[in-house]
mmCIF file of the C-alpha atoms, coordinates in Angstrom:
data_MODEL
# 
_entry.id   MODEL 
# 
loop_
_atom_site.group_PDB 
_atom_site.id 
_atom_site.type_symbol 
_atom_site.label_atom_id 
_atom_site.label_alt_id 
_atom_site.label_comp_id 
_atom_site.label_asym_id 
_atom_site.label_entity_id 
_atom_site.label_seq_id 
_atom_site.pdbx_PDB_ins_code 
_atom_site.Cartn_x 
_atom_site.Cartn_y 
_atom_site.Cartn_z 
_atom_site.occupancy 
_atom_site.B_iso_or_equiv 
_atom_site.pdbx_formal_charge 
_atom_site.auth_seq_id 
_atom_site.auth_comp_id 
_atom_site.auth_asym_id 
_atom_site.auth_atom_id 
_atom_site.pdbx_PDB_model_num 
ATOM 1   C CA . ALA A 1 1   ? 12.833  -55.429 11.752  1.00 0.00 ? 1   ALA A CA 1 
ATOM 2   C CA . GLY A 1 2   ? 12.628  -51.495 11.001  1.00 0.00 ? 2   GLY A CA 1 
ATOM 3   C CA . THR A 1 3   ? 15.080  -52.123 8.495   1.00 0.00 ? 3   THR A CA 1 
ATOM 4   C CA . THR A 1 4   ? 14.722  -50.342 4.673   1.00 0.00 ? 4   THR A CA 1 
ATOM 5   C CA . GLN A 1 5   ? 13.982  -54.288 3.365   1.00 0.00 ? 5   GLN A CA 1 
ATOM 6   C CA . GLN A 1 6   ? 11.314  -55.052 5.968   1.00 0.00 ? 6   GLN A CA 1 
ATOM 7   C CA . THR A 1 7   ? 9.541   -51.548 5.317   1.00 0.00 ? 7   THR A CA 1 
ATOM 8   C CA . ALA A 1 8   ? 9.776   -52.341 1.451   1.00 0.00 ? 8   ALA A CA 1 
ATOM 9   C CA . VAL A 1 9   ? 8.777   -55.793 1.732   1.00 0.00 ? 9   VAL A CA 1 
ATOM 10  C CA . SER A 1 10  ? 5.388   -54.892 4.130   1.00 0.00 ? 10  SER A CA 1 
ATOM 11  C CA . SER A 1 11  ? 4.540   -52.004 1.654   1.00 0.00 ? 11  SER A CA 1 
ATOM 12  C CA . GLY A 1 12  ? 4.264   -54.392 -1.056  1.00 0.00 ? 12  GLY A CA 1 
ATOM 13  C CA . TRP A 1 13  ? 2.145   -56.633 0.605   1.00 0.00 ? 13  TRP A CA 1 
ATOM 14  C CA . CYS A 1 14  ? -0.098  -53.716 1.951   1.00 0.00 ? 14  CYS A CA 1 
ATOM 15  C CA . LEU A 1 15  ? -0.408  -52.667 -2.019  1.00 0.00 ? 15  LEU A CA 1 
ATOM 16  C CA . VAL A 1 16  ? -1.941  -55.833 -2.487  1.00 0.00 ? 16  VAL A CA 1 
ATOM 17  C CA . GLY A 1 17  ? -4.139  -56.279 0.499   1.00 0.00 ? 17  GLY A CA 1 
ATOM 18  C CA . VAL A 1 18  ? -2.028  -58.674 2.556   1.00 0.00 ? 18  VAL A CA 1 
ATOM 19  C CA . GLY A 1 19  ? -1.403  -58.132 6.362   1.00 0.00 ? 19  GLY A CA 1 
ATOM 20  C CA . SER A 1 20  ? -1.819  -54.651 7.925   1.00 0.00 ? 20  SER A CA 1 
ATOM 21  C CA . CYS A 1 21  ? -0.506  -51.355 6.701   1.00 0.00 ? 21  CYS A CA 1 
ATOM 22  C CA . GLY A 1 22  ? 1.135   -48.653 8.751   1.00 0.00 ? 22  GLY A CA 1 
ATOM 23  C CA . ALA A 1 23  ? -0.080  -45.505 9.254   1.00 0.00 ? 23  ALA A CA 1 
ATOM 24  C CA . PRO A 1 24  ? 0.767   -43.334 6.151   1.00 0.00 ? 24  PRO A CA 1 
ATOM 25  C CA . PRO A 1 25  ? 3.582   -40.887 6.689   1.00 0.00 ? 25  PRO A CA 1 
ATOM 26  C CA . PRO A 1 26  ? 2.856   -37.097 7.629   1.00 0.00 ? 26  PRO A CA 1 
ATOM 27  C CA . PRO A 1 27  ? 1.881   -34.475 4.729   1.00 0.00 ? 27  PRO A CA 1 
ATOM 28  C CA . PRO A 1 28  ? 4.426   -32.112 4.394   1.00 0.00 ? 28  PRO A CA 1 
ATOM 29  C CA . PRO A 1 29  ? 4.127   -28.871 6.089   1.00 0.00 ? 29  PRO A CA 1 
ATOM 30  C CA . PRO A 1 30  ? 2.222   -26.206 3.771   1.00 0.00 ? 30  PRO A CA 1 
ATOM 31  C CA . PRO A 1 31  ? 4.536   -23.012 2.874   1.00 0.00 ? 31  PRO A CA 1 
ATOM 32  C CA . SER A 1 32  ? 4.806   -20.673 5.135   1.00 0.00 ? 32  SER A CA 1 
ATOM 33  C CA . GLY A 1 33  ? 2.345   -17.910 5.287   1.00 0.00 ? 33  GLY A CA 1 
ATOM 34  C CA . GLY A 1 34  ? 0.265   -20.502 3.404   1.00 0.00 ? 34  GLY A CA 1 
ATOM 35  C CA . ALA A 1 35  ? -0.385  -20.382 -0.680  1.00 0.00 ? 35  ALA A CA 1 
ATOM 36  C CA . ILE A 1 36  ? 0.221   -17.509 -3.038  1.00 0.00 ? 36  ILE A CA 1 
ATOM 37  C CA . VAL A 1 37  ? -1.998  -18.880 -5.740  1.00 0.00 ? 37  VAL A CA 1 
ATOM 38  C CA . VAL A 1 38  ? -5.374  -20.203 -4.503  1.00 0.00 ? 38  VAL A CA 1 
ATOM 39  C CA . ASN A 1 39  ? -7.323  -22.713 -6.436  1.00 0.00 ? 39  ASN A CA 1 
ATOM 40  C CA . GLY A 1 40  ? -4.548  -22.852 -9.086  1.00 0.00 ? 40  GLY A CA 1 
ATOM 41  C CA . GLY A 1 41  ? -5.893  -25.806 -10.311 1.00 0.00 ? 41  GLY A CA 1 
ATOM 42  C CA . PHE A 1 42  ? -9.225  -24.455 -11.191 1.00 0.00 ? 42  PHE A CA 1 
ATOM 43  C CA . GLU A 1 43  ? -11.276 -27.180 -9.193  1.00 0.00 ? 43  GLU A CA 1 
ATOM 44  C CA . GLY A 1 44  ? -14.822 -26.924 -8.356  1.00 0.00 ? 44  GLY A CA 1 
ATOM 45  C CA . SER A 1 45  ? -15.219 -23.501 -9.241  1.00 0.00 ? 45  SER A CA 1 
ATOM 46  C CA . GLU A 1 46  ? -13.060 -20.537 -10.674 1.00 0.00 ? 46  GLU A CA 1 
ATOM 47  C CA . SER A 1 47  ? -12.959 -18.773 -7.462  1.00 0.00 ? 47  SER A CA 1 
ATOM 48  C CA . PRO A 1 48  ? -11.283 -16.637 -6.439  1.00 0.00 ? 48  PRO A CA 1 
ATOM 49  C CA . TRP A 1 49  ? -10.308 -15.656 -9.901  1.00 0.00 ? 49  TRP A CA 1 
ATOM 50  C CA . VAL A 1 50  ? -11.698 -12.770 -11.299 1.00 0.00 ? 50  VAL A CA 1 
ATOM 51  C CA . ARG A 1 51  ? -12.884 -13.470 -15.100 1.00 0.00 ? 51  ARG A CA 1 
ATOM 52  C CA . SER A 1 52  ? -13.755 -10.932 -17.738 1.00 0.00 ? 52  SER A CA 1 
ATOM 53  C CA . GLY A 1 53  ? -14.876 -10.115 -21.441 1.00 0.00 ? 53  GLY A CA 1 
ATOM 54  C CA . THR A 1 54  ? -15.839 -12.261 -24.272 1.00 0.00 ? 54  THR A CA 1 
ATOM 55  C CA . GLY A 1 55  ? -12.709 -14.375 -24.589 1.00 0.00 ? 55  GLY A CA 1 
ATOM 56  C CA . ALA A 1 56  ? -12.262 -15.817 -21.032 1.00 0.00 ? 56  ALA A CA 1 
ATOM 57  C CA . PHE A 1 57  ? -14.113 -19.083 -20.365 1.00 0.00 ? 57  PHE A CA 1 
ATOM 58  C CA . TYR A 1 58  ? -13.735 -21.541 -17.449 1.00 0.00 ? 58  TYR A CA 1 
ATOM 59  C CA . THR A 1 59  ? -14.879 -25.304 -17.261 1.00 0.00 ? 59  THR A CA 1 
ATOM 60  C CA . ALA A 1 60  ? -15.238 -27.630 -13.809 1.00 0.00 ? 60  ALA A CA 1 
ATOM 61  C CA . ASN A 1 61  ? -15.372 -30.583 -16.114 1.00 0.00 ? 61  ASN A CA 1 
ATOM 62  C CA . GLY A 1 62  ? -13.441 -30.077 -18.984 1.00 0.00 ? 62  GLY A CA 1 
ATOM 63  C CA . SER A 1 63  ? -12.517 -32.496 -21.758 1.00 0.00 ? 63  SER A CA 1 
ATOM 64  C CA . THR A 1 64  ? -8.708  -31.606 -21.714 1.00 0.00 ? 64  THR A CA 1 
ATOM 65  C CA . PRO A 1 65  ? -7.885  -30.778 -18.212 1.00 0.00 ? 65  PRO A CA 1 
ATOM 66  C CA . HIS A 1 66  ? -3.627  -30.633 -17.297 1.00 0.00 ? 66  HIS A CA 1 
ATOM 67  C CA . GLY A 1 67  ? -5.053  -32.214 -13.781 1.00 0.00 ? 67  GLY A CA 1 
ATOM 68  C CA . GLY A 1 68  ? -7.893  -32.714 -12.182 1.00 0.00 ? 68  GLY A CA 1 
ATOM 69  C CA . THR A 1 69  ? -11.273 -31.644 -14.113 1.00 0.00 ? 69  THR A CA 1 
ATOM 70  C CA . GLY A 1 70  ? -11.231 -27.756 -14.049 1.00 0.00 ? 70  GLY A CA 1 
ATOM 71  C CA . TYR A 1 71  ? -9.269  -25.273 -16.102 1.00 0.00 ? 71  TYR A CA 1 
ATOM 72  C CA . THR A 1 72  ? -9.526  -21.612 -17.462 1.00 0.00 ? 72  THR A CA 1 
ATOM 73  C CA . TYR A 1 73  ? -9.154  -21.011 -21.310 1.00 0.00 ? 73  TYR A CA 1 
ATOM 74  C CA . PHE A 1 74  ? -9.011  -18.125 -24.054 1.00 0.00 ? 74  PHE A CA 1 
ATOM 75  C CA . GLY A 1 75  ? -9.891  -17.723 -27.176 1.00 0.00 ? 75  GLY A CA 1 
ATOM 76  C CA . THR A 1 76  ? -11.780 -19.924 -28.820 1.00 0.00 ? 76  THR A CA 1 
ATOM 77  C CA . ALA A 1 77  ? -13.827 -17.772 -31.827 1.00 0.00 ? 77  ALA A CA 1 
ATOM 78  C CA . ASN A 1 78  ? -12.648 -14.641 -33.961 1.00 0.00 ? 78  ASN A CA 1 
ATOM 79  C CA . SER A 1 79  ? -12.271 -11.476 -32.273 1.00 0.00 ? 79  SER A CA 1 
ATOM 80  C CA . ARG A 1 80  ? -12.283 -12.203 -28.336 1.00 0.00 ? 80  ARG A CA 1 
ATOM 81  C CA . THR A 1 81  ? -10.722 -10.610 -25.728 1.00 0.00 ? 81  THR A CA 1 
ATOM 82  C CA . GLY A 1 82  ? -11.195 -11.822 -22.020 1.00 0.00 ? 82  GLY A CA 1 
ATOM 83  C CA . GLN A 1 83  ? -8.780  -12.148 -19.092 1.00 0.00 ? 83  GLN A CA 1 
ATOM 84  C CA . SER A 1 84  ? -8.679  -14.058 -15.709 1.00 0.00 ? 84  SER A CA 1 
ATOM 85  C CA . TYR A 1 85  ? -6.802  -12.542 -12.502 1.00 0.00 ? 85  TYR A CA 1 
ATOM 86  C CA . GLN A 1 86  ? -5.904  -13.410 -8.963  1.00 0.00 ? 86  GLN A CA 1 
ATOM 87  C CA . GLN A 1 87  ? -4.954  -10.774 -6.383  1.00 0.00 ? 87  GLN A CA 1 
ATOM 88  C CA . VAL A 1 88  ? -2.052  -12.120 -4.728  1.00 0.00 ? 88  VAL A CA 1 
ATOM 89  C CA . THR A 1 89  ? 0.299   -10.997 -2.251  1.00 0.00 ? 89  THR A CA 1 
ATOM 90  C CA . ILE A 1 90  ? 4.041   -11.684 -2.351  1.00 0.00 ? 90  ILE A CA 1 
ATOM 91  C CA . PRO A 1 91  ? 5.311   -12.028 1.259   1.00 0.00 ? 91  PRO A CA 1 
ATOM 92  C CA . SER A 1 92  ? 7.871   -8.973  1.823   1.00 0.00 ? 92  SER A CA 1 
ATOM 93  C CA . GLY A 1 93  ? 10.323  -12.053 3.645   1.00 0.00 ? 93  GLY A CA 1 
ATOM 94  C CA . ALA A 1 94  ? 9.853   -14.406 0.613   1.00 0.00 ? 94  ALA A CA 1 
ATOM 95  C CA . SER A 1 95  ? 13.567  -15.706 -0.878  1.00 0.00 ? 95  SER A CA 1 
ATOM 96  C CA . THR A 1 96  ? 11.371  -17.250 -3.713  1.00 0.00 ? 96  THR A CA 1 
ATOM 97  C CA . ALA A 1 97  ? 8.581   -16.312 -5.708  1.00 0.00 ? 97  ALA A CA 1 
ATOM 98  C CA . GLN A 1 98  ? 8.346   -18.351 -9.269  1.00 0.00 ? 98  GLN A CA 1 
ATOM 99  C CA . LEU A 1 99  ? 5.256   -18.671 -11.029 1.00 0.00 ? 99  LEU A CA 1 
ATOM 100 C CA . THR A 1 100 ? 4.898   -21.799 -13.132 1.00 0.00 ? 100 THR A CA 1 
ATOM 101 C CA . PHE A 1 101 ? 1.735   -22.667 -14.786 1.00 0.00 ? 101 PHE A CA 1 
ATOM 102 C CA . TRP A 1 102 ? 0.624   -25.495 -17.416 1.00 0.00 ? 102 TRP A CA 1 
ATOM 103 C CA . LEU A 1 103 ? -0.353  -24.243 -20.787 1.00 0.00 ? 103 LEU A CA 1 
ATOM 104 C CA . SER A 1 104 ? -2.303  -25.897 -24.033 1.00 0.00 ? 104 SER A CA 1 
ATOM 105 C CA . VAL A 1 105 ? -2.480  -23.926 -27.327 1.00 0.00 ? 105 VAL A CA 1 
ATOM 106 C CA . THR A 1 106 ? -4.604  -25.764 -29.993 1.00 0.00 ? 106 THR A CA 1 
ATOM 107 C CA . SER A 1 107 ? -5.088  -23.202 -33.484 1.00 0.00 ? 107 SER A CA 1 
ATOM 108 C CA . SER A 1 108 ? -6.972  -23.176 -36.385 1.00 0.00 ? 108 SER A CA 1 
ATOM 109 C CA . GLU A 1 109 ? -4.515  -20.800 -37.769 1.00 0.00 ? 109 GLU A CA 1 
ATOM 110 C CA . THR A 1 110 ? -2.339  -22.334 -40.693 1.00 0.00 ? 110 THR A CA 1 
ATOM 111 C CA . ARG A 1 111 ? 0.791   -19.576 -41.006 1.00 0.00 ? 111 ARG A CA 1 
ATOM 112 C CA . THR A 1 112 ? 3.782   -20.804 -39.273 1.00 0.00 ? 112 THR A CA 1 
ATOM 113 C CA . THR A 1 113 ? 5.626   -17.572 -38.968 1.00 0.00 ? 113 THR A CA 1 
ATOM 114 C CA . VAL A 1 114 ? 3.094   -14.189 -37.866 1.00 0.00 ? 114 VAL A CA 1 
ATOM 115 C CA . GLN A 1 115 ? 1.700   -14.592 -34.611 1.00 0.00 ? 115 GLN A CA 1 
ATOM 116 C CA . TYR A 1 116 ? -2.412  -13.543 -34.732 1.00 0.00 ? 116 TYR A CA 1 
ATOM 117 C CA . ASP A 1 117 ? -3.743  -14.890 -31.704 1.00 0.00 ? 117 ASP A CA 1 
ATOM 118 C CA . ARG A 1 118 ? -2.088  -14.217 -27.839 1.00 0.00 ? 118 ARG A CA 1 
ATOM 119 C CA . LEU A 1 119 ? -2.201  -15.044 -24.671 1.00 0.00 ? 119 LEU A CA 1 
ATOM 120 C CA . PHE A 1 120 ? -0.413  -12.264 -22.094 1.00 0.00 ? 120 PHE A CA 1 
ATOM 121 C CA . VAL A 1 121 ? 1.067   -13.366 -18.634 1.00 0.00 ? 121 VAL A CA 1 
ATOM 122 C CA . GLU A 1 122 ? 1.268   -9.899  -16.732 1.00 0.00 ? 122 GLU A CA 1 
ATOM 123 C CA . VAL A 1 123 ? 1.654   -8.616  -13.206 1.00 0.00 ? 123 VAL A CA 1 
ATOM 124 C CA . ARG A 1 124 ? -0.939  -5.751  -12.683 1.00 0.00 ? 124 ARG A CA 1 
ATOM 125 C CA . ASN A 1 125 ? -1.364  -3.367  -9.407  1.00 0.00 ? 125 ASN A CA 1 
ATOM 126 C CA . THR A 1 126 ? -4.289  -3.945  -7.382  1.00 0.00 ? 126 THR A CA 1 
ATOM 127 C CA . SER A 1 127 ? -5.962  -1.135  -9.843  1.00 0.00 ? 127 SER A CA 1 
ATOM 128 C CA . GLY A 1 128 ? -5.512  -2.969  -13.197 1.00 0.00 ? 128 GLY A CA 1 
ATOM 129 C CA . THR A 1 129 ? -2.381  -0.957  -14.351 1.00 0.00 ? 129 THR A CA 1 
ATOM 130 C CA . LEU A 1 130 ? -0.018  -3.093  -16.121 1.00 0.00 ? 130 LEU A CA 1 
ATOM 131 C CA . LEU A 1 131 ? 3.557   -3.501  -14.360 1.00 0.00 ? 131 LEU A CA 1 
ATOM 132 C CA . GLN A 1 132 ? 5.171   -6.381  -16.076 1.00 0.00 ? 132 GLN A CA 1 
ATOM 133 C CA . THR A 1 133 ? 4.331   -8.672  -19.130 1.00 0.00 ? 133 THR A CA 1 
ATOM 134 C CA . LEU A 1 134 ? 6.317   -12.010 -17.900 1.00 0.00 ? 134 LEU A CA 1 
ATOM 135 C CA . ALA A 1 135 ? 5.170   -13.686 -21.215 1.00 0.00 ? 135 ALA A CA 1 
ATOM 136 C CA . THR A 1 136 ? 3.554   -13.888 -24.598 1.00 0.00 ? 136 THR A CA 1 
ATOM 137 C CA . PHE A 1 137 ? 2.392   -17.010 -26.079 1.00 0.00 ? 137 PHE A CA 1 
ATOM 138 C CA . SER A 1 138 ? 0.327   -17.263 -29.505 1.00 0.00 ? 138 SER A CA 1 
ATOM 139 C CA . ASN A 1 139 ? -0.908  -19.513 -32.219 1.00 0.00 ? 139 ASN A CA 1 
ATOM 140 C CA . LEU A 1 140 ? 2.871   -20.330 -32.798 1.00 0.00 ? 140 LEU A CA 1 
ATOM 141 C CA . ASN A 1 141 ? 3.168   -22.107 -30.006 1.00 0.00 ? 141 ASN A CA 1 
ATOM 142 C CA . ARG A 1 142 ? 0.112   -24.433 -30.642 1.00 0.00 ? 142 ARG A CA 1 
ATOM 143 C CA . SER A 1 143 ? 0.524   -28.236 -30.202 1.00 0.00 ? 143 SER A CA 1 
ATOM 144 C CA . THR A 1 144 ? -2.198  -31.410 -29.996 1.00 0.00 ? 144 THR A CA 1 
ATOM 145 C CA . SER A 1 145 ? -5.176  -30.743 -28.005 1.00 0.00 ? 145 SER A CA 1 
ATOM 146 C CA . GLY A 1 146 ? -4.798  -31.629 -24.423 1.00 0.00 ? 146 GLY A CA 1 
ATOM 147 C CA . VAL A 1 147 ? -1.327  -31.634 -24.434 1.00 0.00 ? 147 VAL A CA 1 
ATOM 148 C CA . TYR A 1 148 ? 0.029   -29.255 -22.018 1.00 0.00 ? 148 TYR A CA 1 
ATOM 149 C CA . VAL A 1 149 ? 3.458   -27.683 -21.622 1.00 0.00 ? 149 VAL A CA 1 
ATOM 150 C CA . GLN A 1 150 ? 4.781   -26.158 -18.269 1.00 0.00 ? 150 GLN A CA 1 
ATOM 151 C CA . ARG A 1 151 ? 5.404   -22.794 -18.462 1.00 0.00 ? 151 ARG A CA 1 
ATOM 152 C CA . GLY A 1 152 ? 7.980   -20.641 -16.033 1.00 0.00 ? 152 GLY A CA 1 
ATOM 153 C CA . ALA A 1 153 ? 9.302   -19.936 -13.445 1.00 0.00 ? 153 ALA A CA 1 
ATOM 154 C CA . TYR A 1 154 ? 8.688   -16.354 -13.887 1.00 0.00 ? 154 TYR A CA 1 
ATOM 155 C CA . ASN A 1 155 ? 10.514  -14.508 -11.194 1.00 0.00 ? 155 ASN A CA 1 
ATOM 156 C CA . LEU A 1 156 ? 7.932   -12.258 -8.688  1.00 0.00 ? 156 LEU A CA 1 
ATOM 157 C CA . LEU A 1 157 ? 10.782  -11.135 -6.332  1.00 0.00 ? 157 LEU A CA 1 
ATOM 158 C CA . ALA A 1 158 ? 10.671  -7.516  -7.493  1.00 0.00 ? 158 ALA A CA 1 
ATOM 159 C CA . PHE A 1 159 ? 7.129   -7.917  -6.345  1.00 0.00 ? 159 PHE A CA 1 
ATOM 160 C CA . ARG A 1 160 ? 7.882   -8.434  -2.552  1.00 0.00 ? 160 ARG A CA 1 
ATOM 161 C CA . GLY A 1 161 ? 5.779   -7.187  -0.135  1.00 0.00 ? 161 GLY A CA 1 
ATOM 162 C CA . GLN A 1 162 ? 3.154   -5.742  -2.559  1.00 0.00 ? 162 GLN A CA 1 
ATOM 163 C CA . THR A 1 163 ? -0.238  -7.192  -3.557  1.00 0.00 ? 163 THR A CA 1 
ATOM 164 C CA . ILE A 1 164 ? -0.473  -7.892  -7.337  1.00 0.00 ? 164 ILE A CA 1 
ATOM 165 C CA . ARG A 1 165 ? -2.980  -9.325  -9.868  1.00 0.00 ? 165 ARG A CA 1 
ATOM 166 C CA . LEU A 1 166 ? -1.517  -12.360 -11.552 1.00 0.00 ? 166 LEU A CA 1 
ATOM 167 C CA . GLN A 1 167 ? -3.334  -12.120 -15.243 1.00 0.00 ? 167 GLN A CA 1 
ATOM 168 C CA . PHE A 1 168 ? -4.025  -13.988 -17.953 1.00 0.00 ? 168 PHE A CA 1 
ATOM 169 C CA . ARG A 1 169 ? -5.289  -11.944 -21.055 1.00 0.00 ? 169 ARG A CA 1 
ATOM 170 C CA . GLY A 1 170 ? -5.997  -13.618 -24.213 1.00 0.00 ? 170 GLY A CA 1 
ATOM 171 C CA . THR A 1 171 ? -6.989  -11.809 -27.737 1.00 0.00 ? 171 THR A CA 1 
ATOM 172 C CA . THR A 1 172 ? -7.672  -13.324 -31.004 1.00 0.00 ? 172 THR A CA 1 
ATOM 173 C CA . ASP A 1 173 ? -8.140  -11.784 -34.602 1.00 0.00 ? 173 ASP A CA 1 
ATOM 174 C CA . SER A 1 174 ? -10.758 -11.809 -37.072 1.00 0.00 ? 174 SER A CA 1 
ATOM 175 C CA . ILE A 1 175 ? -9.779  -14.874 -38.944 1.00 0.00 ? 175 ILE A CA 1 
ATOM 176 C CA . LEU A 1 176 ? -8.788  -18.791 -37.656 1.00 0.00 ? 176 LEU A CA 1 
ATOM 177 C CA . PRO A 1 177 ? -9.436  -18.946 -33.991 1.00 0.00 ? 177 PRO A CA 1 
ATOM 178 C CA . THR A 1 178 ? -7.028  -20.129 -31.142 1.00 0.00 ? 178 THR A CA 1 
ATOM 179 C CA . THR A 1 179 ? -7.287  -21.618 -27.863 1.00 0.00 ? 179 THR A CA 1 
ATOM 180 C CA . PHE A 1 180 ? -5.384  -21.034 -24.668 1.00 0.00 ? 180 PHE A CA 1 
ATOM 181 C CA . ARG A 1 181 ? -6.006  -23.224 -21.938 1.00 0.00 ? 181 ARG A CA 1 
ATOM 182 C CA . VAL A 1 182 ? -4.421  -22.473 -18.320 1.00 0.00 ? 182 VAL A CA 1 
ATOM 183 C CA . ASP A 1 183 ? -4.073  -24.961 -15.491 1.00 0.00 ? 183 ASP A CA 1 
ATOM 184 C CA . ASP A 1 184 ? -2.281  -25.830 -12.203 1.00 0.00 ? 184 ASP A CA 1 
ATOM 185 C CA . VAL A 1 185 ? -0.921  -22.227 -11.504 1.00 0.00 ? 185 VAL A CA 1 
ATOM 186 C CA . ALA A 1 186 ? 1.693   -21.789 -8.876  1.00 0.00 ? 186 ALA A CA 1 
ATOM 187 C CA . VAL A 1 187 ? 3.857   -19.713 -7.239  1.00 0.00 ? 187 VAL A CA 1 
ATOM 188 C CA . GLN A 1 188 ? 6.575   -21.192 -5.151  1.00 0.00 ? 188 GLN A CA 1 
# 
């Protein structure tokens, strides 16, 4: 009783509905100070993300999410610009603050050497002034619809003790659109 083997056998029987199941292990504690990014999976709504422009969209029940059902996306048509941001505070005592997110890029562009449509990952101050561009993606990053690639980690420690906007901003040119889907945004 109480050995690793006994626990494994009991767990196996529990999974197929035989015997009693012990209490599940307690969940891990939340990060100190709470989550830095809220609703990074865009589940149920896009709140507290703030979206604007003709080229930024949100879906609660999309056909190609990374996880869950919601995500935000940019582009989809020609001559579009749009952005979505969330205001976050990087704790002054943070020892790590790494931005990661999952990105899926689909494009009708046929050339493989020119960036026509772009997604910018930006840090802005609370007034909207650009402080740093963390990354730029384009139609050249395209893949199969629904295939996501984790992007990052982008170091945000330079913004310790500050409230900033984490912003995704998409632009498309006048010919052959690109769609940038963003999901599961986190800062750890």
